[in-house]
N, C-alpha and C positions, 0 to 999 in steps of 0.2 A: 505494499500501500505505499502511495506516495503521502507526501505532505503538502499542501497548497498553499503558497504563499500569494498576497498583494502587493505592488507595489504602491506606493503613494497617490498615484494620478489613478489608481482604479478605486482605493479606496475613498477619493474625493467624489470621485466619478459613482459609486454604487451609495454614498451620502445624499445626492441629490435625487434617487431616484425611489417611488414606493416601496412600503414593507411586504407587499404583494410581489413586487417584481423582483426586490434583493433574497426572499424567502426563495422563487426560484431558481435566483442564480446561485445559490448555497446548495440546493437539491444539484444542482447539475454539476458542480463544483464536489460535491461529497461523490455522485460515480464517476465522475474526473478521474479523484482521486484514486479509485479501485483498479482504473485501466487508463491510461492516460489515451488508450488509440480505441475508444470505445467506437464500436458499431452504430449503436444507438443514438448516440448522440453526433448534435452537424457537426463534425470536425474533418478542417483541411486543412494539410500542409500549405503554406504561403510561396508559390514558384517566385524564384529569386531571393529565396531569403533560408539558407539552407539553416535549417534547426529550431524554425518559429511554427507553429501552430495556429488554429483558428478553428474557435467554438462561437459559434454562433446560437444566439438565444434569441430569438422574436425577431426586430429588427437590430438588436447590438449582440459587435464586436465586437470576441474578448483576444487578443492575441497573447499565447504564451510559448515558452519554452522548457524543457523537461531537460531535468539535472538529474540521468540515471546513478551517477554516483553516490547523490545526496540523497536520493529519493526524492527529490523535491521539482514540483511543476509550478512555474514562478509566473504568476497571468502580471505581463508588461505594461498592457495598454486597455482599455474599454471605450467604445466609442460608437458613433453611428456608422453602417457603413459607408458614407461620403467622407467619413472624416476621421476612422482610426489607421487610413492607410497611409493618410501624410505626413511625410516626413520632416520633421521639426530644423 
C-alpha cells in the first residue's frame, strides 16, 4: 500500500471545494493508494512527461508521480483541464 502526499497547491485547491467533492477525492485517493495503476479509476500517463500520471475526477485533473522505493504517491497539481497542464 502506498502513502498519498499532497503538495501545498493541492491542499489549497481542495480547501476551496465543497465537502462532498473533497470526500469523493479522498475516496479516490484511498483506492489509488491501494494500487496506483488501477483500471477502475480514470488514470492515464501524461504524454511527454515521463513518470507523471493524471487522475480525473469529474472535471478536475490531479497530476501525480509514484515513488516506488518510498511507497509514496505525490499529488503535485490539481485544477481544471484547461489549467492543470499549463507550465508556470
